[in-house]
C-alpha positions as CSV (number, residue, x, y, z in Angstrom):
1,X,-20.0,11.1,-28.4
2,X,-22.8,8.8,-26.7
3,X,-20.2,6.7,-25.2
4,X,-18.5,9.7,-23.9
5,X,-22.5,11.1,-22.1
6,X,-22.9,7.3,-21.1
7,X,-18.9,7.7,-19.1
8,X,-20.4,11.5,-17.6
9,X,-23.9,9.4,-16.2
10,X,-21.7,6.4,-14.8
11,X,-19.6,9.6,-12.9
12,X,-22.1,11.5,-12.1
13,X,-24.1,8.2,-10.6
14,X,-27.1,8.6,-13.4
15,X,-26.2,4.6,-14.7
16,X,-24.4,1.6,-13.1
17,X,-23.5,-0.4,-16.3
18,X,-20.0,-0.6,-16.8
19,X,-17.0,0.9,-13.9
20,X,-16.8,5.4,-13.1
21,X,-13.7,6.7,-14.8
22,X,-12.1,6.6,-10.2
23,X,-13.0,3.1,-10.8
24,X,-11.3,2.4,-14.1
25,X,-7.7,4.8,-13.4
26,X,-8.1,2.3,-10.4
27,X,-8.1,-1.1,-11.2
28,X,-4.9,-0.1,-14.6
29,X,-3.6,0.8,-11.8
30,X,-3.5,-2.0,-10.2
31,X,-2.7,-4.4,-13.0
32,X,0.1,-2.6,-13.6
33,X,1.1,-3.2,-10.1
34,X,0.2,-6.7,-10.1
35,X,2.1,-7.6,-13.8
36,X,5.1,-5.6,-11.8
37,X,4.9,-8.1,-8.1
38,X,4.5,-10.9,-9.8
39,X,8.0,-9.5,-12.1
40,X,9.7,-9.7,-9.2
41,X,8.6,-13.1,-7.3
42,X,9.5,-14.7,-11.1
43,X,12.8,-12.9,-10.7
44,X,12.8,-13.5,-7.3
45,X,12.1,-17.5,-7.6
46,X,14.9,-18.1,-10.6
47,X,17.1,-16.0,-8.7
48,X,16.8,-19.3,-6.0
49,X,16.4,-22.6,-8.4
50,X,20.2,-21.9,-9.1
């Protein structure tokens, strides 16, 4: 319960000691995109080296 209150305070802008929910979601999206891009690059480079 306490963590929920802390997160709500971050989202409201009254705390600055962590990421807001939107920032966490964006970070997760960017990490997924990065993994996808690196995977595609690795496959592409692997195919070129053959």
